[in-house]
KEMI-102377 format. One line per 4 residues: for each residue x, y, z of N, C-alpha, C, CB. Coordinates in Angstrom, 3 decimals. Glycine has a CB too. Example, Ala and Ser with C-alpha at 12.3 -4.5 7.8 and 13.67 -1.06 7.14 Angstrom:
13.190 -5.690 7.800 12.300 -4.500 7.800 13.200 -3.300 7.800 11.308 -4.473 9.046; 12.850 -2.250 7.080 13.670 -1.060 7.140 12.900 0.030 7.870 14.084 -0.598 5.725
This chain:
5.459 15.740 71.045 5.910 14.576 70.763 5.066 13.711 70.371 6.498 14.140 71.614; 3.935 13.159 71.237 3.354 12.471 70.727 2.398 12.657 69.650 3.054 12.060 71.466; 1.773 13.675 69.517 1.074 14.083 68.610 1.783 14.255 67.094 0.563 15.214 69.153; 3.247 14.290 67.215 3.856 14.189 65.882 4.014 13.066 65.454 4.964 14.709 65.746
4.246 12.138 66.436 4.315 10.511 65.930 2.917 10.022 65.681 5.018 9.429 67.121; 1.722 10.553 66.151 0.655 10.141 65.750 0.277 10.778 64.308 -0.241 10.371 66.790; 0.735 11.885 64.240 0.719 12.448 62.550 1.547 11.742 61.579 1.277 13.975 62.379; 2.692 11.487 62.050 3.347 10.429 61.185 2.736 9.258 60.609 4.283 9.934 61.829
2.474 8.421 61.922 1.651 7.035 61.777 0.310 7.365 60.866 1.145 6.393 63.429; -0.177 8.487 61.089 -1.772 8.569 60.365 -1.183 8.798 58.666 -3.012 10.321 61.113; -0.198 9.584 58.456 0.093 9.862 56.848 0.750 8.672 56.344 1.100 11.194 56.515; 1.423 7.681 57.230 1.935 6.367 56.696 0.962 5.601 56.416 2.776 5.649 57.518
0.053 5.513 57.149 -0.997 4.444 56.948 -1.977 4.788 55.666 -1.902 4.319 58.349; -2.067 6.703 55.647 -3.048 6.975 54.494 -1.972 6.796 52.900 -3.813 8.860 54.768; -0.809 6.668 53.075 -0.326 6.224 51.783 -0.253 4.919 51.571 0.836 6.672 51.512; -0.117 4.116 52.531 0.032 2.691 52.462 -1.548 2.251 51.698 0.353 1.991 54.186
-2.691 2.791 52.385 -3.843 2.503 51.612 -4.120 2.947 50.313 -4.767 2.846 52.220; -3.614 4.157 50.115 -3.910 4.771 48.523 -3.032 3.916 47.833 -3.513 6.514 48.159; -1.864 3.397 48.164 -0.989 2.717 47.203 -0.282 4.149 46.490 -1.959 1.590 46.032; 0.809 3.693 45.649 1.800 4.580 44.821 0.657 5.256 43.848 3.158 3.604 43.894
1.160 6.577 43.357 0.198 7.326 42.731 0.640 6.772 41.389 0.201 8.964 42.983; -0.394 6.471 40.464 -0.072 5.905 39.162 -0.625 6.896 38.022 -0.718 4.414 39.034; 0.330 7.293 37.273 -0.080 8.011 36.137 -1.288 7.730 35.358 0.852 7.956 35.341; -1.937 8.647 35.007 -3.243 8.038 34.170 -2.828 7.748 32.861 -4.532 9.046 34.034
-3.131 6.697 32.311 -2.749 6.522 30.967 -3.881 6.555 29.827 -2.062 5.265 30.929; -3.463 7.457 29.034 -4.605 7.977 27.990 -4.672 6.874 27.046 -4.260 9.457 27.154; -5.974 6.597 26.685 -6.299 5.841 25.921 -5.804 6.075 24.506 -7.479 5.773 26.079; -5.593 5.052 23.590 -5.012 5.266 22.268 -6.201 5.964 21.353 -4.462 3.783 21.627
-5.647 6.979 20.695 -6.698 7.673 19.707 -7.301 6.632 18.672 -5.951 8.917 18.825; -8.602 6.763 18.793 -9.196 6.010 17.582 -9.238 7.012 16.267 -10.794 5.465 17.971; -9.443 6.140 15.129 -9.507 6.460 14.013 -10.224 7.640 13.556 -9.839 5.553 13.536; -11.329 7.521 14.471 -12.357 8.628 14.226 -12.026 10.125 14.922 -13.783 8.079 14.822
-10.960 9.975 16.132 -10.509 11.201 16.698 -9.367 11.805 15.921 -10.116 10.990 18.096; -8.869 10.937 15.091 -7.527 11.300 14.657 -7.826 11.745 13.307 -6.429 10.135 14.729; -8.905 11.466 12.638 -9.322 11.658 11.291 -8.859 10.254 10.261 -8.593 13.141 10.793; -8.039 9.481 10.805 -7.439 8.723 9.817 -8.629 7.529 9.545 -5.888 8.158 10.346
-8.795 7.176 8.291 -9.843 6.309 8.250 -9.533 4.890 8.531 -10.431 6.419 7.052; -10.364 4.083 9.150 -10.472 2.777 9.622 -10.573 1.742 8.385 -11.704 2.700 10.572; -9.596 0.927 8.259 -9.997 -0.233 7.100 -10.804 -1.455 7.822 -8.476 -0.945 6.312; -11.227 -2.128 6.844 -12.018 -3.264 7.084 -11.791 -4.107 5.984 -13.437 -2.979 7.277
-11.812 -5.435 6.179 -12.050 -6.375 5.004 -12.897 -5.839 4.072 -12.606 -7.649 5.379; -14.094 -5.348 4.367 -15.344 -4.733 3.323 -14.594 -3.698 2.581 -16.823 -3.946 4.153; -13.772 -2.801 3.333 -13.172 -1.691 2.504 -11.962 -2.355 1.536 -12.538 -0.456 3.572; -11.470 -3.281 2.024 -10.315 -3.579 1.129 -10.882 -4.565 -0.194 -9.070 -4.402 2.098
-12.112 -5.278 0.326 -12.484 -6.026 -0.567 -13.132 -5.140 -1.868 -13.374 -6.985 0.104; -13.745 -3.995 -1.347 -14.214 -2.731 -2.319 -13.122 -2.589 -3.403 -14.352 -1.175 -1.441; -12.161 -1.980 -2.636 -10.910 -1.564 -3.543 -10.219 -2.935 -4.313 -9.662 -0.781 -2.474; -10.222 -3.806 -3.916 -9.919 -5.280 -4.707 -10.835 -5.223 -5.921 -10.320 -6.784 -3.724
-12.008 -5.332 -5.476 -13.028 -5.422 -6.507 -13.097 -4.462 -7.686 -14.210 -5.332 -5.880; -12.660 -3.133 -7.389 -12.860 -2.275 -8.314 -11.523 -2.256 -9.470 -13.128 -0.942 -7.544; -10.452 -2.498 -8.514 -9.145 -2.803 -9.506 -8.963 -4.017 -10.239 -7.931 -2.774 -8.782; -9.712 -5.136 -9.757 -9.574 -6.181 -10.499 -9.608 -6.192 -11.980 -10.373 -6.903 -10.099
-10.270 -5.298 -12.566 -10.441 -5.474 -14.101 -9.371 -4.770 -14.618 -11.799 -4.946 -14.732; -8.952 -3.556 -13.838 -7.582 -2.742 -14.252 -6.462 -3.751 -14.252 -7.166 -1.464 -13.149; -6.371 -4.504 -13.259 -5.170 -5.355 -13.065 -5.084 -6.450 -14.332 -5.286 -6.143 -11.547; -6.193 -6.948 -14.327 -6.264 -7.951 -15.584 -5.903 -7.327 -16.573 -7.534 -8.554 -15.947
-6.223 -6.000 -16.937 -5.839 -5.325 -18.216 -4.348 -5.340 -18.308 -6.380 -3.842 -18.303; -3.970 -4.541 -17.285 -2.531 -4.551 -16.989 -1.571 -5.701 -17.632 -2.433 -4.639 -15.515; -2.171 -6.867 -16.814 -1.526 -8.292 -17.074 -1.635 -8.434 -18.571 -2.322 -9.605 -16.269; -2.665 -8.397 -19.297 -2.891 -8.645 -20.656 -2.016 -7.680 -21.563 -4.388 -8.495 -20.936
-1.986 -6.625 -21.300 -1.249 -5.523 -22.062 0.307 -5.938 -21.597 -1.787 -3.783 -21.568; 0.597 -5.920 -20.511 2.070 -6.232 -20.462 2.511 -7.683 -21.029 2.524 -6.124 -18.962; 1.713 -8.701 -20.726 2.193 -9.838 -21.409 2.076 -9.991 -22.864 1.625 -10.854 -20.890; 0.979 -9.065 -23.445 1.080 -9.040 -25.015 2.526 -8.282 -25.636 -0.329 -8.149 -25.594
2.758 -7.085 -24.772 4.116 -6.405 -25.305 5.365 -7.320 -25.075 4.405 -4.954 -24.513; 5.371 -7.966 -23.744 6.574 -8.723 -23.807 6.513 -9.691 -24.841 6.872 -9.356 -22.578; 5.430 -10.629 -25.244 5.529 -11.466 -26.114 5.785 -11.165 -27.634 4.553 -12.061 -25.929; 5.958 -9.731 -28.011 6.429 -9.241 -29.240 7.978 -9.348 -29.321 5.959 -7.816 -29.423
8.592 -10.138 -28.363 10.156 -10.650 -28.689 10.815 -9.984 -27.429 10.938 -10.027 -30.358; 12.326 -10.421 -27.568 13.240 -9.988 -26.577 13.325 -8.445 -26.615 14.615 -10.646 -26.793; 14.043 -7.802 -25.674 14.396 -6.369 -25.788 15.345 -6.031 -26.849 14.946 -5.893 -24.558; 14.858 -5.090 -27.612 15.987 -4.737 -28.654 15.582 -5.188 -30.206 17.441 -5.560 -28.194
14.666 -6.132 -30.176 14.283 -6.858 -31.468 13.291 -5.819 -32.031 13.582 -8.453 -31.246; 13.549 -5.694 -33.688 12.458 -4.762 -34.109 10.993 -4.807 -33.615 12.372 -4.883 -35.440; 10.526 -6.176 -33.343 9.019 -6.141 -33.131 8.694 -5.481 -31.677 8.390 -7.714 -33.224; 9.881 -5.866 -30.835 9.549 -5.268 -29.513 9.625 -3.764 -29.458 10.458 -5.811 -28.473
10.547 -3.343 -30.173 10.883 -1.877 -30.165 9.763 -1.253 -30.839 12.257 -1.508 -30.875; 8.879 -1.574 -31.848 7.869 -1.151 -32.674 6.660 -1.165 -31.767 7.733 -2.018 -33.940; 6.760 -2.033 -30.776 5.568 -2.142 -30.093 5.560 -1.318 -28.625 5.317 -3.665 -29.926; 6.842 -0.580 -28.344 6.829 0.131 -27.242 5.830 1.438 -27.284 8.218 0.470 -26.996
5.935 2.391 -28.224 4.827 3.133 -28.083 3.666 2.979 -27.734 4.661 3.508 -28.793; 2.908 1.928 -28.349 1.526 1.584 -27.911 1.540 0.991 -26.346 0.896 0.443 -28.989; 2.329 0.325 -25.895 2.635 -0.497 -24.518 2.893 1.173 -23.768 4.368 -1.939 -24.564; 3.476 1.997 -24.183 3.764 3.217 -23.266 2.348 3.805 -23.246 4.993 4.352 -23.863
1.668 4.278 -24.337 0.426 4.908 -24.177 -0.737 4.277 -23.420 0.013 5.168 -25.380; -0.573 2.890 -23.786 -1.650 1.953 -22.804 -1.304 2.083 -21.449 -1.635 0.303 -23.085; -0.436 1.975 -20.987 0.160 1.889 -19.616 -0.155 3.360 -19.005 1.874 1.507 -19.663; 0.354 4.306 -19.765 -0.085 5.728 -19.061 -1.514 5.812 -19.059 0.471 7.074 -19.825
-2.551 5.391 -19.922 -3.879 5.400 -19.840 -4.314 4.706 -18.334 -4.440 4.635 -21.147; -3.785 3.471 -18.589 -4.080 2.632 -17.542 -3.867 3.130 -15.831 -3.222 1.461 -17.890; -2.549 3.652 -16.116 -2.297 4.407 -14.681 -3.221 5.577 -14.348 -0.823 5.025 -14.624; -3.447 6.349 -15.248 -4.316 7.556 -14.885 -5.811 6.620 -14.365 -4.566 8.799 -16.485
-6.144 5.735 -14.958 -7.342 5.046 -14.493 -7.821 4.530 -13.142 -7.362 4.120 -15.128; -6.386 3.853 -13.057 -6.114 2.944 -11.825 -6.044 4.003 -10.485 -4.526 2.018 -12.054; -5.253 5.010 -10.955 -4.820 6.183 -9.728 -6.331 6.638 -9.237 -3.767 7.808 -10.444; -7.115 6.882 -10.141 -8.372 7.523 -9.774 -9.097 6.421 -8.668 -9.344 7.827 -11.242
-9.066 5.145 -9.117 -10.004 4.312 -8.185 -9.212 4.326 -6.905 -10.334 2.701 -8.726; -7.951 4.171 -7.114 -7.117 4.142 -5.496 -7.408 5.548 -4.750 -5.148 4.001 -5.658; -7.446 6.829 -5.491 -7.842 7.588 -4.815 -9.237 7.810 -4.046 -7.565 8.271 -5.412; -10.092 6.917 -4.538 -11.545 6.808 -4.156 -11.725 5.886 -2.945 -12.403 6.259 -5.363
-10.555 4.949 -2.581 -10.601 4.209 -1.591 -9.595 4.331 -0.780 -10.752 3.120 -1.898; -9.576 5.491 0.092 -8.696 5.819 1.066 -8.642 5.037 2.341 -8.913 7.051 1.341; -9.839 4.237 2.533 -10.061 3.684 3.742 -9.682 2.096 3.543 -11.575 3.986 4.207; -8.920 2.083 2.736 -8.234 0.667 2.676 -7.061 0.451 3.415 -7.860 0.315 1.361
-6.670 -1.031 3.429 -5.373 -1.144 4.507 -4.499 -0.418 3.796 -4.700 -2.687 4.897; -3.494 0.360 4.638 -2.546 1.128 4.340 -1.519 0.180 3.512 -2.028 1.797 5.602; -1.084 -1.132 3.578 -0.154 -1.914 2.957 -0.776 -2.136 1.684 0.212 -3.153 3.696; -2.302 -2.411 1.579 -2.624 -2.559 0.154 -2.394 -1.135 -0.733 -4.191 -3.054 0.071
-2.935 -0.066 0.121 -2.641 1.205 -0.573 -1.216 1.532 -1.204 -2.909 2.219 0.373; -0.239 1.298 -0.111 0.953 1.583 -0.554 1.586 0.645 -1.666 1.714 1.643 0.553; 1.359 -0.712 -1.627 1.959 -1.495 -2.622 1.204 -1.481 -3.988 2.077 -2.864 -2.110; 0.129 -0.972 -3.893 -0.602 -0.685 -5.344 -0.237 0.706 -5.692 -2.333 -0.816 -5.326
0.157 1.435 -5.115 0.723 2.897 -5.569 2.118 2.432 -6.157 0.915 4.155 -4.166; 2.694 1.632 -5.299 4.248 1.459 -5.925 4.117 0.785 -7.084 5.331 0.628 -5.030; 3.103 -0.064 -7.298 3.031 -0.820 -8.439 2.783 0.079 -9.794 1.931 -1.844 -8.208; 1.853 1.255 -9.262 1.306 2.017 -10.310 2.502 2.762 -10.637 0.040 2.882 -9.960
3.389 3.402 -9.687 4.513 4.231 -9.908 5.431 3.334 -10.769 5.187 4.742 -8.537; 5.780 2.263 -10.353 6.793 1.421 -10.987 6.435 1.506 -12.500 6.788 -0.129 -10.404; 5.265 0.998 -12.884 4.809 1.058 -14.290 4.876 2.158 -14.950 3.636 0.729 -14.437; 4.632 3.220 -14.544 4.939 4.772 -15.106 6.309 4.826 -15.307 4.537 6.038 -14.086
6.906 4.559 -14.133 8.608 4.980 -14.381 9.207 4.090 -15.541 9.663 4.636 -12.867; 8.805 2.816 -15.635 9.359 1.855 -16.691 9.090 2.408 -18.008 8.742 0.419 -16.606; 7.645 2.647 -18.054 7.233 3.083 -19.701 7.984 4.456 -19.917 5.329 3.361 -19.999; 7.824 5.285 -19.164 8.854 6.854 -19.463 10.163 6.645 -19.550 8.846 8.035 -18.264
10.731 5.716 -18.877 12.255 5.284 -19.330 12.457 4.553 -20.253 12.971 4.667 -18.489; 11.843 3.430 -20.640 12.091 2.612 -21.643 12.276 3.133 -22.975 11.192 1.782 -21.656; 13.552 2.664 -23.532 13.777 2.954 -24.906 14.044 1.906 -26.026 14.789 3.753 -24.899; 13.968 1.978 -27.103 14.325 0.980 -28.078 15.548 0.654 -27.906 14.151 1.320 -29.368
15.880 -0.605 -28.258 17.011 -1.128 -28.174 17.197 -2.196 -26.739 17.937 0.089 -28.255; 18.483 -2.649 -26.582 18.654 -3.475 -25.697 18.233 -3.024 -24.320 19.874 -3.834 -25.780; 17.802 -3.754 -23.120 17.415 -3.377 -22.101 18.833 -2.756 -21.231 16.606 -4.537 -21.541; 18.336 -1.675 -20.332 19.223 -1.177 -19.736 19.176 -1.772 -18.458 19.176 0.104 -19.794
20.075 -1.818 -17.455 20.044 -2.494 -16.301 18.875 -2.010 -15.354 21.358 -2.370 -15.688; 18.589 -0.537 -15.489 17.572 0.079 -14.499 16.280 -0.465 -15.579 17.767 2.109 -14.138; 15.979 -1.064 -16.382 14.835 -1.537 -17.148 14.504 -2.830 -16.357 15.159 -1.782 -18.780; 15.564 -3.611 -15.985 15.153 -4.977 -15.474 14.775 -4.925 -13.918 16.378 -6.040 -15.711
15.424 -3.738 -13.442 15.394 -3.541 -12.029 14.123 -2.964 -11.764 16.508 -2.699 -11.506; 13.506 -1.914 -12.519 12.346 -1.311 -12.181 11.164 -2.444 -12.529 12.225 0.112 -12.981; 11.253 -3.255 -13.725 10.305 -4.319 -13.919 10.392 -5.202 -12.665 10.598 -5.129 -15.250; 11.519 -5.648 -12.235 11.366 -6.684 -11.069 10.592 -6.039 -9.734 12.942 -7.214 -10.605
10.932 -4.535 -9.666 10.350 -3.876 -8.553 8.969 -4.030 -8.678 10.715 -2.480 -8.436; 8.530 -3.505 -9.945 6.950 -3.644 -10.052 6.351 -5.058 -9.686 6.495 -3.332 -11.564; 6.742 -5.887 -10.151 6.495 -7.243 -9.782 6.493 -7.623 -8.320 7.430 -8.018 -10.414; 7.296 -7.355 -7.482 7.502 -7.222 -6.107 6.301 -6.619 -5.680 8.720 -6.459 -5.723
5.946 -5.295 -6.104 4.785 -4.374 -5.454 3.596 -4.972 -5.871 4.766 -2.797 -5.902; 3.508 -5.691 -6.913 2.417 -6.411 -7.241 1.935 -7.485 -6.375 2.625 -6.882 -8.377; 2.714 -7.970 -5.809 2.267 -8.973 -4.730 1.579 -8.462 -3.733 3.290 -9.647 -4.121; 1.508 -7.036 -3.327 0.788 -6.820 -2.509 -0.609 -7.019 -2.740 1.069 -5.827 -2.179
-1.356 -5.968 -3.604 -2.626 -6.085 -4.032 -2.946 -7.482 -4.324 -2.846 -5.259 -5.129; -2.058 -8.194 -5.066 -2.307 -9.755 -5.381 -2.528 -10.586 -4.231 -1.130 -10.401 -6.103; -1.914 -10.589 -3.234 -1.878 -11.337 -2.131 -3.035 -10.940 -1.153 -0.550 -11.212 -1.538; -3.458 -9.462 -0.959 -4.479 -9.418 -0.080 -5.713 -9.220 -0.720 -4.274 -8.488 0.852
-5.799 -9.344 -2.130 -7.172 -9.460 -2.783 -7.503 -10.798 -2.732 -7.260 -8.969 -4.228; -6.406 -11.778 -3.083 -6.562 -13.144 -3.134 -7.311 -13.795 -1.923 -5.262 -13.700 -3.282; -6.583 -13.167 -0.836 -7.125 -13.649 0.509 -8.595 -13.146 1.059 -6.089 -13.215 1.548; -9.133 -12.237 0.064 -10.539 -11.898 0.139 -11.407 -12.429 -0.787 -10.707 -10.622 0.075
-10.689 -13.146 -1.757 -11.425 -14.240 -2.767 -11.688 -13.176 -3.901 -13.050 -15.106 -2.103; -10.590 -12.205 -4.170 -11.002 -11.399 -5.544 -9.694 -11.523 -6.011 -11.625 -9.716 -5.489; -9.924 -12.117 -7.351 -8.905 -12.681 -8.258 -8.906 -12.168 -9.903 -9.138 -14.257 -8.188; -7.922 -11.933 -10.302 -7.801 -11.457 -11.822 -6.969 -12.244 -12.765 -7.222 -10.090 -11.889
């Protein structure tokens, strides 16, 4: 009985000295281990510098087209095919730039992709005549997405 009591005391003392078992916490995987690219201000700035002339071009082309008149006017309807082809060409070129800069901030990449997609959707669905509700909505959505690249690039000192 004394031996049993001594064994019990030794095992209790051993437990209190070790403390409770704590599960090992695995470190968070790094981008290098997961294959996901790490973004830095330098990679964001590179993308911003690459897209700046293209964003300025889209601003000029879009503002020129919108200045032709209100939706449904003969001047604006006549200018639509050129706006469509200019925007499709622009989208193809900026998409290539976006594809070469996968290590940029995911927010910057997502919002730029949204902007490109919205512009393509707009020109592919726009028809001569008065604007449809969805024309105004997709245009507004494109401007919302434009805020991602605009704010990120402006923070990094890249403007267009």
